[in-house]
C-alpha positions as CSV (number, residue, x, y, z in Angstrom):
1,M,92.2,123.1,91.6
2,K,92.5,119.8,89.7
3,K,89.2,118.0,89.0
4,P,89.1,114.6,90.9
5,K,89.2,111.4,88.9
6,A,85.7,110.0,88.3
7,A,84.6,106.6,89.5
8,T,81.8,104.4,88.2
9,I,79.2,102.7,90.4
10,N,76.8,100.1,89.0
11,I,73.6,99.4,90.9
12,R,70.7,97.0,90.3
13,L,67.2,98.3,90.7
14,D,63.7,97.1,90.0
15,E,62.9,98.0,86.4
16,N,59.8,100.0,87.5
17,L,61.8,102.0,90.0
18,A,64.6,102.7,87.5
19,K,62.1,103.9,84.9
20,A,60.2,106.0,87.4
21,F,63.5,107.6,88.5
22,K,64.6,108.3,84.9
23,D,61.2,109.8,84.0
24,I,61.2,112.1,87.1
25,V,64.8,113.4,86.6
26,D,64.1,113.9,82.9
27,R,60.9,115.8,83.7
28,D,62.7,118.0,86.2
29,G,65.6,118.7,83.8
30,Y,68.3,116.9,85.7
31,T,70.5,113.8,85.0
32,Q,70.5,110.6,87.0
33,T,74.2,111.1,87.7
34,L,73.6,114.6,89.1
35,V,70.8,113.6,91.4
36,L,72.6,110.5,92.7
37,T,75.9,112.4,93.1
38,E,74.1,115.0,95.3
39,F,72.4,112.3,97.3
40,I,75.7,110.5,97.9
41,K,77.4,113.7,99.0
42,R,74.7,114.6,101.5
43,Y,74.7,111.0,102.8
44,V,78.5,110.9,103.3
45,K,78.5,114.3,105.0
46,K,75.6,113.3,107.3
47,N,77.0,109.9,108.2
48,G,80.6,110.5,109.3
49,Q,82.8,111.9,106.5
50,G,81.7,115.5,106.6
51,A,85.3,116.7,106.2
52,L,85.7,115.2,102.7
53,D,86.3,117.8,100.1
54,L,83.2,117.3,98.0
């Protein structure tokens, strides 16, 4: 199976929220990309596009 092409999403966050998020994912041994990707997959599946091949 061919790996899907990657897309970039830019978001604006409060600096304190962004720092807290980075600190937590670093502490837990994850990357921000991994955590946000998993969140987005769950959100999409839950809210109407569950048939997507994620």
